[in-house]
C-alpha positions in Angstrom: -21.9 -37.4 -2.8 -24.8 -35.3 -3.9 -25.8 -34.5 -0.3 -22.2 -33.5 0.4 -22.2 -31.2 -2.6 -25.5 -29.6 -1.6 -24.2 -29.0 1.9 -21.0 -27.4 0.5 -23.1 -25.0 -1.6 -25.3 -24.1 1.4 -22.2 -23.4 3.5 -20.6 -21.2 0.9 -23.8 -19.3 -0.1 -23.8 -16.7 2.7 -20.2 -15.6 1.9 -21.0 -15.7 -1.8 -24.0 -13.5 -1.3 -22.0 -11.0 0.7 -19.3 -10.9 -1.9 -21.9 -10.5 -4.6 -23.7 -7.7 -2.9 -20.8 -5.7 -1.4 -18.0 -6.4 -3.9 -19.2 -7.6 -7.3 -22.3 -5.5 -7.6 -20.5 -2.1 -6.7 -17.7 -2.9 -9.1 -20.2 -3.8 -11.9 -22.0 -0.5 -11.3 -18.7 1.5 -11.5 -17.9 -0.2 -14.8 -21.4 0.6 -16.2 -21.3 4.3 -15.1 -17.8 4.6 -16.6 -19.4 4.4 -20.1 -22.0 7.0 -19.4 -21.9 10.6 -20.7 -21.8 13.8 -18.7 -22.2 17.5 -19.4 -21.8 20.5 -17.2 -25.3 20.1 -16.0 -26.3 16.5 -16.3 -25.3 12.8 -16.4 -27.0 10.7 -19.0 -27.0 6.9 -19.5 -25.1 5.9 -22.7 -22.5 3.6 -24.0 -19.6 5.9 -24.9 -15.8 5.5 -24.9 -15.1 9.3 -24.5 -14.1 8.9 -20.8 -11.6 6.2 -21.6 -10.4 8.0 -24.7 -9.7 11.2 -22.8 -7.9 9.4 -20.0 -5.8 7.3 -22.2 -4.7 10.1 -24.5 -4.4 13.0 -21.9 -0.8 14.0 -21.0 -2.2 15.1 -17.6 -3.4 11.5 -16.9 -0.1 10.1 -17.9 1.8 12.4 -15.5 -0.6 11.6 -12.7 -0.2 7.8 -13.2 3.6 8.2 -13.3 3.4 10.2 -10.1 1.3 7.5 -8.5 3.8 4.8 -9.6 6.6 6.9 -8.2 5.0 7.2 -4.8 4.2 3.5 -4.8 7.7 2.4 -5.8 9.6 4.6 -3.4 7.2 3.7 -0.5 7.5 0.0 -1.3 11.3 0.2 -1.2 11.3 2.0 2.1 8.7 -0.1 3.8 10.5 -3.3 2.5 13.8 -2.3 4.0 12.3 -1.2 7.3 9.8 -4.0 7.5 12.4 -6.7 6.7 14.8 -5.3 9.2 12.2 -5.1 12.0 10.9 -8.6 11.2 14.4 -10.1 11.1 15.3 -8.6 14.4 12.2 -9.9 16.1 12.3 -13.3 14.5 16.1 -14.1 14.9 17.5 -11.9 17.5 14.8 -12.0 20.2 15.1 -15.5 21.7 12.0 -15.8 23.8 8.5 -16.0 22.3 7.1 -13.8 25.1 9.4 -10.9 24.2 8.8 -11.4 20.5 5.1 -10.9 21.2 5.6 -8.0 23.5 7.9 -6.2 21.0 5.6 -7.0 18.1 2.6 -5.5 19.9 4.7 -2.5 20.8 5.3 -1.9 17.1 1.6 -2.0 16.5 0.7 0.6 19.2 1.1 3.7 16.9 -1.2 2.0 14.3 -4.0 1.8 16.8 -4.7 5.5 16.2 -6.4 7.0 13.2 -4.5 7.3 10.0 -5.5 10.9 9.7 -4.2 11.8 13.1 -0.9 10.1 12.5 -0.6 11.8 9.1 -1.4 15.3 10.3 0.9 14.9 13.3 3.8 15.3 10.8 2.7 18.8 9.8 3.8 20.7 12.9 7.0 18.6 13.0 8.0 19.3 9.4 6.7 22.8 9.0 8.9 25.9 8.4 8.8 26.7 12.1 8.4 23.1 13.2 10.4 20.9 15.5 12.7 19.6 12.7 13.7 23.0 11.4 14.1 24.4 14.9 16.4 21.5 15.9 18.5 21.8 12.8 18.9 25.5 13.2 19.8 25.2 16.9 22.4 22.5 16.1 23.9 24.8 13.5 23.3 22.4 10.6 21.3 24.9 8.6 21.0 28.7 8.8 17.4 29.1 7.6 14.4 26.8 7.6 14.3 24.0 5.0 11.3 24.5 2.7 11.1 21.0 1.2 10.4 19.1 4.4 6.7 19.9 4.2 4.2 20.1 1.3 6.5 18.2 -1.0 7.1 14.7 -2.4 9.3 14.0 0.6 6.5 14.6 3.1 4.1 12.5 1.1 6.4 9.5 1.0 7.3 10.0 4.6 3.7 9.8 5.6 3.1 6.8 3.3 6.0 4.9 4.9 4.8 5.8 8.4 1.2 4.7 7.6 1.9 1.4 5.8 5.1 0.0 7.2 3.1 -2.4 9.5 1.5 -4.0 6.4 5.0 -5.1 5.4 6.2 -6.1 8.8 3.4 -8.4 9.7 3.5 -10.9 6.7 7.3 -10.9 6.7 7.5 -11.6 10.4 4.9 -14.3 10.1 6.9 -16.0 7.3 10.2 -15.7 9.2 8.7 -17.3 12.3 7.9 -20.4 10.2 11.5 -20.8 9.0 13.1 -23.9 10.6 16.0 -22.6 12.7 18.0 -25.8 11.9 18.4 -24.5 8.4 20.2 -21.5 9.6 22.4 -23.7 11.8 23.1 -26.0 8.9 24.2 -23.0 6.8 26.5 -21.8 9.5 28.0 -25.3 9.9 28.6 -25.4 6.1 30.7 -22.3 6.5 28.2 -19.7 5.2 28.7 -16.2 6.4 25.9 -14.1 7.9 25.3 -12.3 4.6 25.3 -15.6 2.7 22.8 -17.1 5.1 20.6 -14.0 4.7 20.6 -13.9 0.9 20.6 -17.7 0.2 18.5 -19.1 3.0 16.3 -16.4 4.8 15.4 -14.2 1.8 14.2 -17.1 -0.5 12.2 -18.5 2.3 10.7 -15.1 3.1 9.5 -14.4 -0.5 5.8 -15.2 0.2 5.7 -12.8 3.1 7.5 -10.1 1.0 5.0 -10.6 -1.8 2.0 -10.3 0.5 3.4 -7.2 2.1 4.1 -5.8 -1.4 0.6 -6.4 -2.5 -0.8 -4.6 0.6 1.5 -1.6 0.3 1.1 -1.1 -3.5 -2.7 -1.4 -3.3 -3.0 1.0 -0.4 -0.6 3.6 -1.8 -2.1 3.6 -5.3 -5.6 4.0 -3.9 -4.8 6.7 -1.3 -5.8 10.3 -1.9 -6.1 12.0 1.5 -2.4 11.7 2.3 -1.3 13.2 -1.0 -3.8 16.1 -0.5 -2.7 17.1 3.0 1.0 16.3 2.9 1.6 17.9 -0.5 -0.5 20.9 0.3 -2.6 20.1 -2.9 0.6 20.8 -4.9 0.8 17.2 -6.1 -1.7 14.6 -7.3 -2.1 10.8 -7.7 -4.9 8.8 -9.3 -6.9 8.7 -6.1 -6.7 12.5 -5.9 -7.9 12.7 -9.5 -10.9 10.5 -8.7 -11.7 12.6 -5.7 -11.6 15.8 -7.8 -14.0 14.3 -10.4 -16.4 13.3 -7.6 -16.3 16.8 -6.1 -17.2 18.2 -9.5 -20.0 15.6 -9.9 -18.2 14.0 -12.9 -19.1 10.5 -11.9 -18.6 8.9 -15.3 -15.0 10.3 -15.5 -14.3 9.2 -11.9 -15.7 5.7 -12.6 -13.5 5.4 -15.7 -10.4 6.4 -13.8 -11.3 4.0 -11.0 -11.7 1.1 -13.5 -8.3 1.9 -15.1 -6.7 2.0 -11.6 -8.4 -1.3 -10.6 -7.1 -3.0 -13.8 -3.6 -1.6 -13.2 -3.5 -2.8 -9.6 -4.9 -6.3 -10.6 -2.2 -6.5 -13.3 0.5 -5.7 -10.8 -0.9 -8.2 -8.3 -1.1 -10.9 -11.1 2.5 -10.3 -12.1 3.7 -10.6 -8.5 1.7 -13.8 -7.9 3.6 -15.4 -10.8 6.9 -15.2 -8.9 5.7 -17.0 -5.7 2.9 -19.2 -4.5 1.4 -17.2 -1.6 -1.3 -19.8 -1.1 1.2 -21.6 1.2 1.0 -18.6 3.5 -2.8 -18.4 3.4 
């Protein structure tokens, strides 16, 4: 037994070392720096709560966090609807495994390119003289270009949905493929309609995949900053954008404190989600 225990520790030590060096140590450093002080000219080691006090009492910080939650919630809802629909179609309406794989890989092709390229590609499409406005004017739907298509919350959320929908499709599709088809046949034999089968059989069995996708999307959206910067034309902000601004101004203690609060917020959200379903079955 002792030899087995030593062997287990030896096998786990490389991964533990990697997690310690590349995950735990950087987070610990960020936490330490978040208590340091800073002036316009220097950063000095200290143990102060001024950074957290300012962040937790500032109305600007509250608005930025609310804006971040708004982006995350709307993006989550859109990606859930799209991701569930795509996964449902692939899992239950495509009969052969070969075509399921082919169509699934087809869905992933746009995501093989850079996020920056896919995001910036929306700018000429949504611009004042872009393809969308030109098409709407030529069809007679509008008389003059629509201003809110670009550099607005709409364009930010559209880019988020485009970038992160795959992170919702993959876990939901993986969960749906594990559902025993005989359960659906049994529900139909019992007289259940299509909607009843969906809500009472498929959705409950797909909860682990939905939760995994939700964790991915919320974590990615709340930590994103470049999308908000480009797609809002720097007219809007989220927490990631606020951290970037502090770093650009060399205000590392303030940026670290904001990062710690964001990390705690995301961990609390993930902890709350994990209480509703046991995703370890999926892992």
